[in-house]
C-alpha positions in Angstrom: -29.8 -131.1 86.7 -27.2 -128.6 86.6 -25.2 -130.0 89.0 -25.3 -133.3 87.3 -22.0 -133.0 85.0 -19.7 -133.4 87.8 -20.8 -136.6 89.4 -17.8 -138.4 87.3 -15.2 -136.4 89.9 -17.0 -136.4 92.9 -19.9 -136.0 94.7 -19.5 -132.6 95.6 -22.4 -130.0 96.8 -22.7 -127.2 94.4 -21.1 -123.3 94.5 -24.0 -121.9 95.4 -27.6 -121.6 94.4 -27.2 -121.3 90.8 -25.6 -125.2 90.8 -23.4 -124.2 87.6 -20.0 -125.3 89.2 -19.1 -128.0 92.4 -18.1 -126.2 96.1 -14.6 -125.5 94.9 -13.4 -126.0 98.4 -14.7 -129.5 98.3 -13.3 -130.2 95.1 -9.7 -129.1 96.7 -9.9 -131.2 99.7 -10.7 -134.5 97.5 -8.1 -134.0 95.1 -5.6 -132.7 98.2 -6.5 -136.2 99.9 -6.0 -137.9 96.2 -2.3 -136.6 96.7 -2.1 -138.0 100.1 -1.0 -134.4 101.5 -2.3 -133.2 104.6 -3.6 -129.3 104.7 -0.4 -128.2 106.3 1.6 -129.7 103.2 -0.6 -128.0 100.8 -0.6 -124.6 103.0 3.7 -124.9 102.7 3.4 -125.6 98.9 1.2 -122.5 98.8 3.2 -120.2 101.2 0.1 -119.8 103.5 -0.6 -120.6 107.0 -2.3 -124.1 107.4 -5.7 -122.4 108.9 -6.3 -121.1 105.5 -6.2 -124.2 103.7 -9.1 -125.0 106.3 -11.4 -122.2 105.6 -10.4 -122.0 101.9 -11.8 -125.9 101.8 -14.8 -125.2 104.3 -16.2 -121.5 103.3 -14.3 -121.4 99.7 -12.3 -118.4 101.3 -9.6 -116.7 99.2 -10.9 -118.9 95.8 -12.5 -115.8 94.0 -8.5 -115.6 92.8 -7.9 -116.8 89.5 -4.0 -116.6 90.2 -5.0 -118.9 93.1 -7.3 -121.1 91.3 -4.5 -121.8 88.9 -2.0 -122.4 91.3 -4.2 -125.4 92.9 -5.0 -126.7 89.3 -1.2 -127.1 88.5 -0.2 -128.2 92.0 -3.1 -131.2 92.5 -3.7 -131.8 88.9 -7.5 -130.5 89.2 -9.3 -131.0 86.1 -9.7 -126.8 85.4 -13.8 -126.8 84.8 -14.1 -128.1 88.4 -12.7 -124.3 89.5 -14.5 -123.1 86.9 -11.4 -122.3 84.7 -11.2 -122.4 80.6 -10.0 -126.4 79.8 -9.3 -125.9 76.4 -7.0 -123.8 75.8 -2.9 -124.4 76.7 -1.4 -121.5 78.3 0.7 -121.2 75.7 1.1 -118.8 72.9 1.7 -119.9 69.2 1.5 -117.7 66.1 -0.7 -116.2 65.4 -2.0 -116.6 69.0 -5.2 -119.1 69.9 -7.7 -116.2 69.8 -6.7 -114.6 66.5 -7.1 -118.9 64.9 -10.6 -118.7 66.2 -11.5 -115.5 64.6 -11.2 -112.9 67.6 -9.5 -109.7 67.1 -5.4 -110.0 67.7 -5.8 -108.8 71.2 -2.1 -108.0 72.7 -1.0 -111.4 74.8 -0.7 -111.7 78.5 1.7 -113.4 80.2 -0.4 -115.9 81.3 -1.7 -117.3 77.6 -4.4 -115.7 77.3 -5.3 -111.9 75.7 -4.7 -109.2 78.3 -8.3 -108.5 79.7 -8.2 -104.8 80.1 -7.6 -104.9 76.0 -10.8 -107.7 75.7 -12.8 -105.8 78.3 -12.4 -102.8 76.0 -13.1 -103.9 72.8 -16.3 -105.7 74.0 -17.5 -102.4 75.8 -17.7 -100.6 72.6 -19.8 -103.3 71.3 -22.2 -102.4 73.7 -24.8 -99.9 72.5 -27.1 -97.5 75.0 -30.0 -95.7 73.6 -30.6 -92.1 74.4 -32.7 -89.4 72.9 -30.1 -88.3 70.4 -29.5 -91.5 69.2 -27.3 -94.6 70.0 -24.0 -94.6 71.4 -21.6 -97.1 72.3 -21.1 -97.9 76.7 -18.4 -95.6 77.7 -16.0 -96.3 80.7 -18.6 -94.2 83.0 -21.3 -96.5 81.4 -19.5 -100.1 82.6 -18.8 -98.6 85.9 -22.2 -97.8 86.6 -22.7 -101.3 85.4 -20.8 -102.9 87.7 -21.0 -100.4 90.7 -17.3 -99.1 90.4 -15.9 -96.0 90.0 -15.0 -94.8 86.8 -11.2 -94.5 87.5 -11.2 -98.5 88.8 -12.6 -98.9 84.9 -10.0 -96.8 83.4 -7.2 -98.8 85.4 -8.8 -101.7 84.3 -8.7 -102.0 80.8 -5.7 -99.5 80.7 -3.7 -102.2 83.1 -5.5 -105.1 83.6 -5.9 -104.1 87.7 -8.6 -105.3 89.4 -9.3 -108.9 87.6 -7.7 -111.4 89.9 -11.1 -112.2 90.5 -12.9 -114.9 89.2 -16.3 -113.8 89.8 -15.8 -110.1 88.7 -14.4 -111.7 85.4 -17.4 -113.6 84.8 -19.7 -111.0 85.8 -18.0 -108.7 83.0 -18.4 -112.0 80.8 -22.5 -111.7 81.3 -22.8 -107.9 81.5 -20.1 -107.7 78.2 -21.2 -110.7 76.4 -17.5 -111.8 76.5 -16.9 -115.5 75.5 -15.8 -116.6 78.9 -12.8 -118.2 77.4 -11.3 -114.9 76.7 -11.3 -114.3 80.3 -9.6 -117.7 81.0 -12.8 -118.8 82.4 -14.7 -122.2 81.5 -17.5 -121.8 79.2 -20.0 -124.1 80.6 -21.7 -121.6 82.9 -24.6 -120.2 81.0 -23.5 -116.6 79.8 -26.8 -114.7 81.4 -28.5 -115.1 85.1 -30.7 -118.2 85.6 -34.0 -117.3 85.2 -36.9 -117.9 82.9 -35.4 -116.2 79.2 -37.1 -116.2 75.9 -35.4 -118.8 73.7 -35.1 -116.3 71.0 -34.9 -112.5 72.5 -36.1 -111.1 69.2 -39.0 -113.0 68.3 -40.6 -112.9 71.7 -39.6 -109.9 73.2 -41.0 -107.6 70.1 -44.6 -110.0 69.5 -47.5 -108.3 71.3 -48.5 -111.6 72.3 -45.6 -113.2 74.3 -44.2 -109.9 75.9 -47.1 -109.3 78.4 -46.8 -113.0 80.0 -42.9 -112.9 80.4 -43.3 -109.7 82.2 -45.6 -111.1 84.5 -43.4 -113.7 84.9 -41.0 -111.5 85.8 -42.7 -109.5 88.5 -43.9 -112.3 89.9 -40.1 -113.3 90.6 -39.0 -109.6 91.8 -41.9 -109.7 94.5 -41.2 -113.4 95.7 -37.3 -112.5 95.7 -38.3 -109.6 98.0 -40.1 -111.5 100.2 -37.3 -114.4 100.9 -34.7 -111.9 101.1 -36.9 -109.8 103.8 -37.3 -113.1 106.0 -33.8 -115.1 105.3 -31.4 -111.8 104.7 -29.1 -114.2 102.6 -26.1 -112.2 101.0 -26.6 -114.3 97.8 -30.3 -113.1 97.2 -28.6 -109.6 96.8 -26.4 -111.4 94.2 -29.3 -113.0 92.5 -31.2 -109.3 92.3 -27.6 -108.0 90.6 -27.7 -110.4 88.1 -31.4 -110.1 86.8 -31.2 -106.6 87.1 -27.7 -106.5 84.8 -30.0 -109.1 82.5 -32.8 -106.3 81.9 -30.2 -103.5 81.2 -29.0 -105.6 78.1 -32.8 -106.7 77.5 -33.9 -102.6 77.4 -33.0 -102.2 73.4 -35.6 -105.3 72.7 -38.8 -103.6 74.5 -41.5 -102.3 73.3 -41.9 -98.3 74.1 -45.5 -99.4 75.4 -44.0 -101.5 78.1 -40.9 -99.9 78.7 -41.7 -97.7 82.1 -42.9 -101.6 83.4 -39.6 -102.9 82.3 -38.0 -99.4 84.0 -39.7 -100.3 87.1 -38.7 -103.6 87.4 -34.7 -102.6 86.9 -35.3 -99.8 89.8 -36.7 -102.1 92.0 -33.9 -104.5 91.7 -31.5 -101.6 92.3 -33.2 -100.8 95.2 -33.3 -104.2 96.8 -29.7 -104.4 96.4 -29.2 -101.0 97.9 -31.6 -101.7 100.6 -29.8 -105.2 101.2 -26.2 -103.8 101.5 -27.0 -101.2 104.0 -28.5 -103.3 106.3 -25.9 -106.0 106.1 -22.9 -104.2 105.7 -23.7 -100.5 106.5 -24.7 -97.4 104.5 -21.5 -96.9 102.8 -21.2 -99.6 100.6 -24.3 -99.5 99.2 -23.9 -95.8 98.3 -23.2 -97.2 94.2 -26.6 -98.8 94.3 -28.7 -95.8 95.8 -27.1 -93.4 93.4 -27.8 -96.0 90.9 -31.5 -95.4 92.0 -31.4 -92.0 91.1 -29.2 -92.3 87.7 -32.2 -94.5 86.8 -35.0 -92.2 87.6 -33.3 -89.1 86.4 -32.4 -90.0 82.8 -35.8 -91.1 82.2 -37.3 -87.9 84.1 -35.3 -86.2 80.9 -36.3 -88.2 78.5 -39.6 -87.9 79.1 -39.9 -84.1 80.4 -40.5 -82.8 76.6 -44.1 -84.1 76.5 -46.6 -85.8 78.3 -46.0 -90.5 77.8 -48.5 -93.0 79.0 -45.7 -94.0 81.5 -44.7 -90.4 82.9 -46.0 -91.2 86.5 -43.6 -93.9 86.8 -41.1 -91.7 86.4 -42.3 -89.2 88.9 -42.8 -91.7 91.3 -39.0 -93.3 90.4 -37.6 -89.7 91.4 -39.7 -89.2 94.6 -38.3 -92.6 95.5 -34.8 -92.4 94.8 -34.7 -88.9 96.3 -35.6 -89.8 99.2 -33.2 -92.7 99.5 -30.9 -90.3 98.8 -31.8 -88.3 101.9 -32.4 -91.3 104.1 -28.3 -92.5 102.8 -26.7 -88.8 103.9 -29.2 -89.2 107.2 -27.5 -92.3 108.3 -23.8 -91.1 107.0 -24.4 -87.9 109.2 -24.8 -85.4 106.6 -27.6 -83.3 107.7 -27.6 -80.4 105.5 -27.7 -82.9 102.1 -30.4 -85.1 103.6 -32.2 -82.0 104.2 -32.1 -80.8 101.0 -32.8 -84.7 99.3 -35.9 -85.2 101.9 -37.1 -81.4 100.4 -36.7 -82.3 97.0 -38.6 -85.3 97.2 -41.4 -83.8 99.4 -41.6 -81.0 96.0 -41.8 -84.4 93.7 -45.1 -85.8 95.4 -47.5 -84.5 93.3 -49.0 -87.2 91.0 -46.9 -90.2 92.5 -48.8 -93.5 93.5 -50.1 -94.0 97.1 -46.9 -95.9 98.3 -44.6 -93.9 97.1 -46.4 -90.5 98.9 -46.5 -92.3 102.2 -43.3 -93.9 102.1 -41.7 -90.3 101.1 -43.9 -88.4 103.8 -43.1 -90.9 106.5 -39.1 -91.3 106.0 -38.8 -87.2 105.5 -41.0 -86.7 108.9 -38.3 -88.6 110.9 -35.2 -87.3 108.8 -36.9 -83.9 109.1 -37.9 -84.5 113.0 -34.5 -85.0 113.8 -33.0 -82.2 111.8 -35.8 -79.7 113.2 -34.1 -75.9 113.9 -37.2 -74.6 115.9 -41.0 -75.4 116.9 -42.7 -74.6 113.4 -40.0 -77.5 112.0 -40.4 -79.9 114.4 -44.9 -79.5 114.1 -43.9 -79.6 110.3 -42.5 -83.5 110.7 -46.0 -84.4 112.6 -48.2 -82.8 110.2 -46.8 -85.2 107.4 -47.0 -88.0 109.4 -50.4 -87.3 109.7 -50.7 -86.9 105.9 -49.4 -90.5 105.8 -52.1 -91.8 108.0 -54.7 -90.2 106.1 -53.3 -92.0 102.8 -53.2 -95.2 104.5 -56.4 -95.0 105.4 -57.5 -95.2 102.1 -55.1 -97.8 100.1 -55.7 -101.2 98.9 -53.4 -103.9 99.8 -52.5 -104.5 96.0 -51.2 -100.9 95.4 -47.4 -101.5 96.0 -45.7 -101.2 92.8 -42.4 -100.5 94.2 -42.2 -103.5 96.8 -41.7 -100.8 99.6 -43.9 -102.8 101.9 -45.3 -99.2 103.8 -47.9 -100.7 105.4 -49.8 -100.2 108.7 -46.8 -101.6 110.8 -44.2 -99.4 108.7 -46.5 -96.3 109.4 -46.4 -96.9 113.1 -43.0 -97.8 113.5 -41.8 -94.5 111.3 -44.6 -92.3 113.5 -42.7 -93.8 117.1 -39.3 -93.1 115.5 -40.1 -89.2 114.4 -41.7 -89.0 118.1 -38.6 -90.4 119.7 -36.6 -87.6 117.7 -38.9 -85.0 118.7 -38.3 -86.3 122.8 -41.7 -87.9 123.0 -40.5 -91.1 124.3 -44.1 -92.4 126.0 -46.1 -91.7 123.3 -43.6 -93.8 121.1 -44.2 -96.8 123.1 -47.8 -97.0 122.1 -46.8 -96.4 118.8 -44.3 -99.5 118.6 -47.1 -101.7 120.3 -49.1 -101.1 117.1 -46.1 -101.6 115.0 -45.3 -104.7 116.6 -49.2 -106.1 116.4 -48.8 -105.3 112.6 -45.8 -106.7 111.4 -45.3 -109.8 110.0 -42.6 -112.6 111.0 -41.5 -112.0 108.1 -40.0 -108.5 108.4 -37.3 -109.9 110.7 -35.6 -106.5 110.1 -38.2 -104.5 110.9 -39.1 -106.0 114.0 -35.7 -105.9 115.5 -35.9 -101.8 114.9 -39.1 -102.2 117.2 -36.8 -104.1 119.5 -34.2 -101.2 119.3 -36.3 -98.3 119.5 -38.0 -99.5 122.3 -34.8 -100.0 124.1 -34.3 -96.1 123.2 -37.7 -94.9 124.4 -36.9 -96.6 128.0 -33.3 -94.9 127.9 -35.0 -91.7 127.3 -37.6 -92.2 130.4 -34.4 -93.1 132.1 -36.0 -96.9 132.8 -32.2 -98.4 132.2 -32.7 -101.6 133.6 -35.0 -102.4 131.0 -33.2 -100.7 128.1 -30.2 -102.4 128.4 -32.3 -105.8 128.7 -34.0 -105.0 125.4 -30.5 -103.6 124.3 -28.8 -106.7 124.8 -31.8 -108.9 123.3 -31.7 -106.4 119.9 -27.9 -107.2 120.1 -28.3 -111.0 119.9 -30.5 -111.0 117.0 -28.6 -108.4 115.5 -25.6 -110.7 115.1 -27.1 -113.6 114.4 -28.7 -111.7 111.3 -25.3 -109.7 110.5 -27.3 -106.4 110.5 -24.5 -103.9 110.1 -27.3 -101.1 110.4 -29.2 -102.4 113.2 -25.5 -102.7 115.2 -24.2 -99.6 114.6 -27.7 -98.1 115.8 -27.4 -99.9 119.0 -23.6 -98.7 119.5 -24.9 -95.4 120.0 -27.2 -96.7 122.3 -24.8 -98.5 124.1 -23.1 -95.4 124.4 -25.9 -93.4 125.8 -25.9 -96.3 128.3 -22.6 -96.2 129.6 -22.8 -92.5 130.3 -26.3 -93.1 132.4 -25.8 -93.6 136.0 -26.6 -97.5 134.9 -23.4 -97.5 133.2 -20.8 -99.4 135.4 -23.6 -102.0 135.8 -23.2 -106.0 134.5 -25.6 -105.6 131.9 -24.5 -102.8 130.1 -20.6 -104.3 130.3 -22.4 -107.3 128.2 -23.8 -105.1 125.9 -20.6 -104.0 125.2 -19.2 -107.1 125.2 -22.0 -108.5 122.8 -21.3 -105.3 120.6 -17.4 -105.8 120.7 -17.1 -102.4 122.1 -14.5 -101.4 124.6 
């Protein structure tokens, strides 16, 4: 078991689900007690409030900082490896420095006894190779920005000034993505340099072997479906971290993949990016998900360009990805209040539907119907939204349960939910309630977010019907569930619902006041 290595130091829980290191807060508490210090004494020596030490030890708050970890190692005589720090190299500069003695390039020295991290990152970035139609090239700063979900400016400052690198988690991510030996970044090398899921012991031999690659691909597809299902049921943020790690691993795997299986690996990469985007939007709001929404579109557009010159066996996958990514853009712009951009991307997605798979067609038709119903400028456009839903319904009647390669879960329950919210946008609240009954009947318990939105849309329907008491009761129920799930997207919808209730004839009632309290409204 990966957690066994630290048992000689203490019975610490694992830091996370991967179990490579002990719970850093428990480590700090253990060595603080060995010193005979109170939390207040440690806080005094660190120059922070005593309450911060409580959260540091219980919830690991503030322990992502490399500087803070090093302070604690010095103050409490903690073995560095217990906090994920390099234990081998004294933070002293010799001549030549230790990294040159070990055969690494002559990076400039930082004031912490390690090479300047920005210089190390730039060197290893340039070792990464990106395959293009025109040939191969080294990774640019824009490529690394895409991989990390940061801006190109942030990467430039990271490399030139070593900014944004106090985070041990970010350094660990850079070590994994760029293949940097961890100790060059001041990290312990005990943790595996790739995400922990089934890996071939020899990538070159296995991934280029016709007999070996197909079973491995099936394993990856199964793991991805399981991760989607687990996140939909539990909504744990660490599952998004796991998806991101697998995504970055697949990006590094691409140069070893045979052409005939490249489209399947591409679909896996896209699905992971989409899971992270959807999960971040649900947990933290749409704005936090934008880098991954854009990443989905970047994947689709790059392969559309690469396959645009001639027919390829996987060309249908590229069309699927592009339609899927465009409707994702439309959803994000719509939720951010950018109406024209949402309309434009929804129209683009609809134009790309020809020859896409059935689940993508249904998903795009339903999401586009909802967006266009809200943005309809006249009666023909309102009718067009319903036409799109009818088309999705016809496709659904012909669909099989296995037809979901992009894990969209655009099933019967999702169709009725989309039909309900489209009807609400068109002012047809009573008909929407009937669709919500159908949505509830056909939605499995594991779809926690979807079931939450069914309650929210019920509340909205009753509000539109001026049944304020029922609307408020449902909104209170949904607010409690949304807070328990930390569902920011749902809470944003409930906040808008609260504002409408507040200005209604029922606005001065205790129920509405309680709803405002639950939502943190004033």
